[in-house]
N, C-alpha and C positions, 0 to 999 in steps of 0.2 A: 428187378431183383436186388440191385445195389440199394435202391431206395428202401426196400423192405428190410434189408439187414440194418440199414442206418436207423430206420424207425424202431426196429427191435432193440438195438443198442441204446437208443435214446430212452426207451421205456425202462430198460434194465438199469441204466445209469440213474434215471429219476427215482426209481424204486430204491436203489442203494442210497441215494442222497436222503430220501425220506427216512429210510431205516437208520441211516447214520445220524440224522437229526434227532430222531426219537431216542436212539441209543445214547446220543450225546446228552440230551436232556435228562434221560434216566440216570446216566452215569453221574452227571453233575448233581442230580438230586441225591443219588446214593452217596456220593462223595461228601456232600454237605451233611447228610444225616450221620454217616459213619465218622466223619472227622469232627463235626461241630455239635451234634445232638447231645452227646454225653456231657461235653464241656458246658454247653448252654444250660442243660438240665441241672447240672451241678451248681452252676452260678445262680439259677433261679431258686433252687432249693436252699442254697446258702443264704441268699437274700431274704427268703421267706423265714427261715429259721432265725436269722438275725433280727428281723422285725418282731417276731414273736417273743424272743428273749428280751428285746428292748422294752416291749410292752409289759412283760412280767417284772422286769427290773424297775420300771417306773411305778408299777403298783406297789412293789415292796418298799420303794423309797417313800411313797406317799403314806403308807401305813406306819412306817417306823420313824420317818423324819431323818433318816441317815442318808446323806448325799453320796456316800462312797459305795453304796451297793450297786453292783452291776453283774452281768453274766459273762463268764469266761469259760470256754470249753464245755458248755452245758451245765456249769455249776454256778450257783449264786455266790458271789465273792464280796468281801469288804476290803477295798483297796486291792492288794495283790494276793490276799489269802482267801481260799475257798472256805465257806462256812461249813461246819460239820453237818452231816445228815443224821439227825437224832432218831429217825424212825424209818423202817423200810419203805413205807409208802411215799416218802419224800424223794426217793430216787426215781428220776424220770429220764427218758431218752428223747431229746428234742426231735430226732429224725423219725420217731415212731408215734409218740404220744400226741394226742390232740391238744388244742389250745386250752381247753378247760382243765385238762390234767396239769399242764404246765403252770397255769394260773393257780390251781389248787396247791401245788407244791410250793410255789413262790409265796402264796398267801400264808401257808402253814409255817414256812420259815420266818416270815415277817412277824407273825403273831408270837412265835417263840422268842424272837428278839425283843418284842414289846412287853410281854407279860411274864417272862421268866427271869428270876434273879440268878444270874450265872454263878456267882460266888456261893450262894446258899445251896444251889443244886449240886455243884461240884464238891462241896464240903461233905455232903451226905450221900453222894453216889456210892453204892456198894462196890466192893472189889470183885465179888464173884461175877463171872461173865453172864450167867443166866439172870441173876438178880439185876445186874446193871442194864441188860437189854430191856427187861420188863419195866424197870424204873424209868429209863429214857423214853420208852414208848408212852407210859402213862403221863409223864410231864408234857410230852408233845401233844397228846390228846387233850390234856387239860387246857393248854394254851389255845388250841383250836376251838374248844368249847366256849371260849371267851370272845368269839367273833362279835363285833358290834351289831346290835339288833337292827340298826338302820341300814345295814348292808346285806340284804338277802342274796345278792349275787355272789358275794364272797363266801357265804355259808354254802351256797349251792356248788361253788368251785371245790370247796373242801370236801363236801360229801361225794361229789363226782370223782375226785382223785382217790379217796379211800376205797370207794366201791370198785373203781377200775382196777386198782391194785389187788383187791380181794378176788375179783374174777380171774385175773391173770394168775394169781397164786394157786387158785383151785384148779384152773384148766391145765396148769403145768404138771398136775399129778402129785404135787408135794404133800397134799393132805392125806395121801394114802398111808403114810408112815405115822407111827405113834407121836413122834416129836412134832411133825408138821401139823397134825390135826389139833394137838394141844395148844401150840403157839397160836394157830389161827383162831381157835375158839377164844382164847384169852384176849386176843386183839379185838375180836368182834364184840364180845360182851362188854369190854371196857369202853370201846368206842360208842356203843349204843347207850350205855349208862351215862357217859359224860356228855354226849352231844344231844341226846334225846331222839335221835333217829333210830328206826328199827334196824335190826341186823339184816344183812343182805338176804333178801327173800330166796334167791336162787340156792343158797347154801344153808338155809335155816334147818332143813331136815338133816343135812349132813352133820351139823355140829350138835344136834339135839342130845345125843347120848353123852358126848363129852361134856357138854354144858351141865347136864344133870349130875354128872359125877363130880365136877369141880366147884359148882356154885355153893354147896353147903360149906366148903372150906373158905371160899372167897366172898360169900354174900355180904358179910358185915363190912369188909373192907371196901367192896364196891359201893355200898350205900353211903359210906363215909366219904368216898371220893366225890360223889355227886354233891353232897352237902358242902364240902370245903373246896370246891373247884376254884372259887374266887380268892382263896387265901392260900398262898403257896406254903407258908410255914406250917399250917395245919394239914394241908394236903400231903406233904412229903412223909408225914408220920404213917399214914395209912398206905401210901404208895410203897414205902419201904416194906411194910408188913406183907402186902400182897406180893411184892417181888420175891421176898424170901420164901413165902409159901410155895410159889410156882417153882422156885429153885429146888426146894426140898422134894417136891413131887417128882421132878426129873431125876434127882439123885436117888430117890427111893426105888424108882422103877427102872433105872438104867440097866441093872443086872438082868432083870426079867426081859427087857427088850432085847438085850444082847443074846440071851439064850433062846429067844423065839426064832425058829428057823424060817417062819413065814415073813419075818421082818427083813426088808432089804436095807442094808446100811447106807447104800447110795442115796436112798430117799431122804434119810436124816441129814446126810452131808449137804444135799442140795437145799433142803429146808433151812439149814443153818446159813448157807451162803445167801439165801434170799433175805434173811434177817440180819446179815452183815456182821454177826458175831459168832464165835464158837460158843456152844452150849454144853460141851462136855466139861463137867466141873474139874476134871483132872488135867485138862489141856492147858498148855501155857498161854500166855497172853500173845496177841498178834504182834509181829515184829513191825515196829513203826520207825520211820526215819525221823531223826531230830530235825528241828526247824532252825535255819540259820538265824542267829541273833543279830538284830539290827536296830536302828533308831535314827533320830534326827540330829543333825550336827548343829550345835550352838554356834560354832565359829562361822559356818556358812550363813547362818541367820544374821550374825553381826555384820558381816562384810557384804551383805546383799546377794547371797546365793551365787557367788562368783568363785569358782574353783581356780586355783592357780598352782604353779610349781615355782619354788623359790629360784631354782636354776635348772636349765636343761643342758648345761655344758657337758655333763658327764653321761648323759643318756646315750644309748647306743643300740644298734641292731647287731645281733651276733648269729653266726652260723655255727652251732656247737660241734657239728661233725668235722669242721676244719680245725678245731682246737684239740682234737684227740688223736693220739698216735694210731696209724692205720691198723697195727696189730691188735691194739686194745679195742678199736672199733669193730674189727672182725670178730673178736671174742664176744662183744656185746650182741652182735647180730646173730651169732651162732646160738647164744643163750636164748635169745628171743625166739628163734626158729624152733628150738627144742620145746619151749613152753607151748607154742602154738600147735606144733605137731601132736603133742600129748593130748590136746583137747579134741582133735579130730574134726576141725571146722571144715565144712564144705563151702569153700570160697566161691566156687562156680555157681552154686545154688544161691548163695547170698548176693552175688553180682546180678543174677537174673531177677531176684526180688527187688533189688535197688533200681535196676533199670526199668522194671515194670512200674515202680512207684514214681520215678523221676522223669521218665521219657515222655515226650509228646510226639504226635505224628507230624513229620515234616515232608514237604514236597521234595522228591529226589529224581527229577527228570521225567522221561517218557518211556513207555513200553510200546514198542511198535509191533506190527503184524498181529493185532488183536481182531477178534471177530465182532466186537462191539466197542462203542466209545465214540470218539470224534473221527470224522473222515480224514484220512491222511492224504493231503494234496499231492504228495509225491507219487501216489499210486493210482492217480486218476487214469493214466494210460493203461494200467493193468486192468482196470475195471472195464475199459472198452475192449481190450484184446482178449480178456478171459472173464466173461460175464459170470461164470460160476464161482469165481474166486471170492471168498468171504473175508479173508484176512487183510483188509484194507483200512483198518481203523487203528487208532492209537489211544492209549490210556495214560493218565497221570500216575506216576509211581510215587508211593509214600513209604517212608521207613521211620521207625521210632528213633528219635534223637534226644539224648539227655542234654538239653541246652541249659546246663546247670553247673554251678561251682559250689563246692562244699569245703569249708575251712574248719579245722579243729584247733581250738585255742586251749592249751593245757596250762592249768595253774601249776607253776613250778615253785610254790612256796614250800617251806620246810616240812609242813605236815603232810604234804603229798608224797614225800619220799617213801613212806611205808606202803603206798598204794601203786607206785609208779610201774612196777613190773606188770601188774594186771591192766593198768591203764595203757601201757605200751602195747600189750597184746590186743586190747580193744581197738586202739587207734590204727595199729598196723593192719589188722584184718579188714577193718572198714575201709581204710585207704586203698588197700589192694583190690577189694571188691568193687569199690567205686571206680577205680582205674580201669578195671575190666568192663565196667558198664559204660565207659566213655565219659565219665564225669571228671572234670578238673578238680583237683584237691590240693589243699595246703595243710601242713601240720606246723602249727605255731606254738609258742610258749611265752610265758612272761615271768619274770622274777626281778630281783634287784641286783645291782652290781656288787653290793656288800651288805653287811649287817649294820643296823643302828645309824643309818644316814650317810656314812662314808664322807666323801669329799664335799658333798652338798651341805652336810651339817657343819663341817669345819668352816666352810665359807660363811654360813649363817652366824656361827660363833664369832668369826673375825669381823663380821659386819655389825656387831653390836647387839645381836639377838633381837631383831625387830619382831613386833607382835604379828601374829597370824601370817607366818611365812608361807603357808600352803604346803604342798608336797615337799618333803625334805629327805630325799634319797636319790640314788642313781638308778634310773629305770633301765632295765635290760630286756629287750624284746628279742625272742629267739625264733629262728627260722630253721626247722628241722627238714622241711620239704616245701618247695615253692610250687606254684601251680604249673609252671612250665616244665617241670621235671616229672617223668613217669615214676611210678612206684618202684619199678625194677632198678632204676638208676639211683633212687633216693632212699632205698631201704636201709643202707648203712647209716645214713644220716638220721633216720628215725630211731635207730638203736642207740643214738647218743642220749636218749632220754635216761639211760642207765647211769649217766655221769653224775655222781653223787653231789659234787660241789656246785652244781647249777642251782640247787634248791636253797633259796634264802627267804625273801619276803615277797609280798604280792601287792601290786597296785592295779586292781582289776579294771577300774573305770577307763584309765588311759589305754590299757591293753585291748579292751573291747573296741574302743574307738579306733585304735591302730589297725586291728584286724578287719573292722568294717571298711576302713578307708582302702585297704588292699583289695577287698572284694568289690568295692564300688568301681575300682579301676578295671575290673574284668568286663568283657563284652557279653557274657552270658545273660540270658533273660532272667534267670532265677539264681539268687545267691543266698546261701545258707551258712550261718556261723553257729557251730556247736561249741559251747564253752564247757570245759570239764574241770570241775573244782570240788574241793571238799570243805570249803569254809568261806567265811567272810573276808573281805579285803583286810590286810594287816601290814602295817609298816610302823615299827615301834617309834622311830624318830618323829614321824609325822603325827602319830597319835599323842605323843608327849607334849608337843608344842602347839597342837591345835585342840582336838578332842577325839574321843574314841571312835565316833561315827563320821568323821570327816571323809574318809575314803568310801565308806558305805553310801553316804549321801551322794557322792559324785557318781558312783556306779549306777545308782538308781536314775540319776539325771541322764547319764549316757544311754542307758537302756531305753528309757522313756523317749528320748530324742529319736533314736533309730526306729523304735516301734511306731512313732508318729510319722516319720518319713516313709516307712515301709520300703526302704532301699535294700535292707538286708533282713532275712528271717532269722531272728535270734532264738536259739534253743540253748538249754542248759542241762547238763548231766551232773547231778549232785552225787558225789561218791560218798554214800552213807549219810547224806544230808539233803534236806528239802530246801531248794534254793528259790522257792516261790516268793519270798520277800523282795527279790531282785528281778526275777524273770517271769514273764507271764507264761511262757511255754517252757516247762521244766519237767524233769523226770529224775527221781532218786533211784539209784541202783546200788545193790549190795555186792561188793567185790571181795567179800570175805572168802569166796571160792573163785577159782579162775572162770572167766566168762565162757559160757557154752553156746551151742547153736540156738537154743531157744531165746536167749537174750539177744543174740545178733538178729534173729528174725523179728523180734519185737522192735529193736532199734531201727531196722530197715523200714518198717511201716511207719514208725514215729518220725523219722527224718523225712521220709518222702511224702507224708500227708500234706495235702493242700490246705493252706490256712487262709 
């Protein structure tokens, strides 16, 4: 009898061990899939997209002979500036479109660079938005029609890209409106006439009525476009005529379309978005951010690209909150709180979005008493004494952990004084949300100790005014909040941004290097620096004794150095200005109105995006 019970317990124990082994293997497999599959798939997709973009960039360089062409963020760029998209079919999504479409868009952009006289085109481009759209499209199609005869693959790529865009435009339903079908028909007949390819067979019946209605007015211009496609000077005359005809068609019928109850205005708006320009003749121009002015430094070329500071004796790190009376600092903080409260920002939701974007799964011990997983050796006796007991396994426990540090570096030059209230709101809300998400944050700033060089310039004058002295001012680096201090304890220090006499001049390159060195000292796996600025580096004393672009050139060198090292992810927020001449990852924001929840949501995704 005892032997029978023993044999029974042995069989039960063996079955549990087998079940535990299977569960352990299944759990390990599930764990690997859940924890690593997404990351591995993302890495593979990123590598594949990078290889495809490198191939397209190489083809564009071969066609144009321009060595600076490369892809960045899915856009073909020259140096640090993305090339403009002159036609809607050149807009592609590397994550969705196939290689032939990517090659077609890259080849089209390269042919535009090769065959179009930019100055001639810009000088004749009409101001009317509708006419400008048609004029830009016709010039792009002209350049694509000049594809070399000995490159049939290139011509097939161009055709594939245009036809793919045409199908997508039709399947989106945008041709159901008057505006959509008119624009689509003009694009089809112009492409067919210039390239020699037939219009897209799938939509030939769809555009037949519109084509019959507009060809009598456009026929002569279309025929002339074909004859003069190899001569831009003669081509633009007929392209302008055709562009103005299409514009007049839309203006003449706009009232009728508006009165037509069957016409859905949303269809027209969507069609306009697909063509990337407004077509309402009475609408204003799109708001575009200015581009930061920059150039090459002659002084750095003379001295062998070696940036230097004449003296660092007067450079200092400052905690502005310690320089302000407590009562005044409390007033600043109350003022900032009132501004943020008026906007109704949901900080908890923003913190959740940031945590979702920045956090990764991390092992966090074990969960005991589970019904599957790995066998728990401490419960083997329970298996023998209670064969029906199933909770004898343990599982690895994981939790999302934001192993990340984010630093905000604020330009405290004189021109930022007008924006600082809204910049302070932006930084304070993001810092608070990141703190709730478990992300270490710093709020830093940079300015100069005085105007016009200060003591550094006096030392240079006393030293006989040597040539090429380098940076000639007292650098002041500001610490509003360090990474070791929580937002709650540092919120008064952040309000010190309202101190007006902090704002003088800016030496951006050294400040970026300083902020990166602080981040590199952190133990977090991911380090992000967000630079917030409204202009180019500027120090009057340095510019006078060196040249205007001395500090600009150094900023580019610093940014390129850290991007090559990949030790810190460099992002830039341009306040009313496009900072792409300096930073590869940049975003221009309009702070003419206080920042709202939509802007914060966009910034959360932008900051957290994996690069």
